[in-house]
C-alpha positions as CSV (number, residue, x, y, z in Angstrom):
1,M,-36.2,8.2,-36.3
2,D,-38.8,11.3,-36.4
3,L,-38.7,10.9,-40.2
4,L,-39.8,7.0,-39.8
5,R,-42.7,8.4,-37.4
6,I,-44.0,10.4,-39.9
7,L,-43.8,8.2,-42.8
8,I,-45.7,6.0,-40.5
9,A,-48.3,8.3,-39.4
10,I,-49.2,8.9,-43.6
11,L,-50.1,5.2,-43.5
12,L,-51.7,4.8,-40.4
13,P,-52.1,7.9,-38.4
14,P,-53.0,6.4,-35.0
15,L,-49.8,4.0,-35.1
16,G,-47.6,6.9,-35.6
17,V,-48.9,8.9,-32.5
18,F,-49.0,5.6,-30.6
19,L,-45.1,5.2,-30.9
20,Q,-44.7,8.9,-29.9
21,V,-46.9,9.2,-26.8
22,G,-48.7,6.0,-25.9
23,F,-52.0,5.1,-24.8
24,R,-52.5,9.0,-23.9
25,G,-55.2,11.4,-24.5
26,A,-53.5,12.3,-28.0
27,F,-53.8,8.8,-29.5
28,W,-57.5,8.3,-28.9
29,L,-58.0,11.8,-30.1
30,N,-56.3,10.7,-33.5
31,I,-58.3,7.5,-33.9
32,L,-61.5,9.9,-33.4
33,L,-59.7,12.2,-36.3
34,T,-59.0,9.5,-38.4
35,L,-62.7,7.8,-38.4
36,L,-63.8,11.2,-39.3
37,G,-61.5,12.0,-42.1
38,Y,-58.2,10.7,-43.0
39,F,-56.5,13.7,-43.6
40,P,-57.4,15.4,-40.3
41,G,-56.3,11.9,-38.7
42,I,-52.8,12.4,-40.9
43,I,-52.4,16.5,-40.1
44,H,-52.8,15.5,-36.2
45,A,-50.4,12.9,-36.1
46,V,-47.9,14.3,-37.9
47,W,-48.3,17.8,-35.7
48,I,-48.0,15.4,-32.7
49,I,-44.7,13.8,-33.9
50,A,-43.1,17.5,-35.3
51,R,-44.0,19.2,-32.1
52,R,-41.8,16.2,-29.7
């Protein structure tokens, strides 16, 4: 299941984080990072998914 979440995180980083943690602070941080730059959003999303 984590592999599917990582693939989703590469395509849509906030969705991958949302599937892992819901509407917590990490989700909102990921939206901000994705808006500032796509790659920081991906890195953050993969890190959140791999950490849990």
